[in-house]
C-alpha positions in Angstrom: -12.2 28.0 119.0 -16.0 28.3 119.2 -17.9 26.8 121.5 -19.6 24.3 119.4 -15.8 22.7 118.5 -14.9 22.8 122.0 -18.5 21.1 123.1 -17.6 18.4 120.4 -14.2 17.7 121.2 -15.0 17.0 125.3 -17.8 14.8 123.8 -15.7 12.9 122.0 -12.7 12.9 124.4 -15.6 11.5 127.4 -17.7 9.7 125.5 -16.0 7.4 122.3 -17.8 7.0 118.7 -19.8 3.9 118.7 -20.8 1.3 115.9 -23.6 2.5 114.7 -24.4 -1.6 113.5 -23.3 -3.5 117.0 -22.5 -0.2 119.6 -18.7 -1.0 120.4 -16.5 1.8 120.9 -14.9 2.8 117.4 -12.6 5.6 118.1 -12.8 9.2 117.2 -12.6 8.8 113.4 -14.3 6.0 112.6 -17.7 5.6 112.5 -18.4 1.5 111.8 -16.1 -0.8 113.6 -14.0 -3.7 111.1 -16.2 -6.5 111.2 -19.3 -4.1 110.5 -18.0 -2.0 108.3 -16.5 -5.3 106.2 -20.1 -6.6 106.0 -22.0 -3.9 104.6 -23.7 -5.0 101.5 -22.0 -2.2 99.1 -23.6 -1.4 95.7 -20.3 -2.3 93.8 -21.8 -3.9 91.1 -24.9 -2.2 89.6 -27.0 -0.7 86.6 -24.7 2.6 85.8 -28.3 3.4 84.5 -30.1 3.4 87.6 -28.5 1.7 90.2 -30.1 -1.2 90.6 -27.3 -4.8 91.7 -26.4 -6.5 88.9 -25.4 -10.7 88.8 -22.0 -11.0 90.1 -21.4 -11.9 86.1 -23.1 -9.5 84.5 -19.9 -7.5 82.7 -19.1 -4.0 83.7 -21.0 -0.8 82.4 -23.9 -3.5 81.5 -27.6 -2.4 81.5 -30.1 -4.1 83.4 -33.6 -5.7 81.8 -35.7 -2.6 82.7 -33.3 0.0 81.9 -32.9 -2.0 78.1 -36.6 -2.1 77.8 -37.8 1.0 79.6 -34.9 3.6 80.0 -35.4 6.1 82.5 -35.1 10.0 81.8 -32.5 10.8 83.3 -28.5 10.1 83.2 -27.8 7.9 85.6 -27.8 6.2 88.8 -25.7 6.0 92.5 -26.4 4.0 95.8 -23.7 3.5 97.9 -25.4 0.3 99.7 -27.9 -2.4 98.7 -30.7 -2.2 100.9 -30.7 -5.7 102.8 -31.4 -6.2 106.2 -28.0 -4.9 107.9 -28.1 -2.0 106.6 -32.4 -1.6 106.1 -32.3 -0.7 110.3 -30.1 2.2 110.1 -32.1 3.2 107.6 -35.1 2.9 109.4 -33.9 4.0 112.9 -33.2 7.6 111.0 -36.3 8.3 109.0 -38.7 7.0 111.6 -37.2 7.2 115.3 -35.2 9.9 114.3 -31.9 8.5 115.1 -30.2 11.8 113.6 -26.8 10.7 115.3 -27.0 7.9 112.0 -26.6 11.0 109.5 -22.9 11.5 109.7 -21.6 7.7 109.7 -24.1 7.3 106.6 -23.2 10.4 104.6 -19.7 9.3 104.7 -20.2 6.2 104.0 -21.4 7.8 100.8 -19.1 10.4 100.2 -16.7 7.5 100.5 -18.1 5.2 97.9 -18.7 8.6 95.5 -14.7 9.0 96.0 -14.0 5.7 94.7 -16.1 6.1 91.7 
């Protein structure tokens, strides 16, 4: 086992993974606690062209008004989460405060959502 993997293993035993939203210990395989995960603003109903959130009553695969009037030059867009207060704090901390420990949980959220498409 390479040294890096050994150090990660020892660190996971001594310092349990903590939820980046509330700080509660979550265990070694889970980044977010169940409570915070259930409140994340997943972008589940969105324009397939630009990923802008749509109203709940809009039929699936509906283009937003902006994409109908001014079609973008790209074929489609994706975003895992809507940019709301709960996620805004995490993204701002990563971008502006160099909180690099947030890269993996946010990347895993995107991977998880892409897998569900």
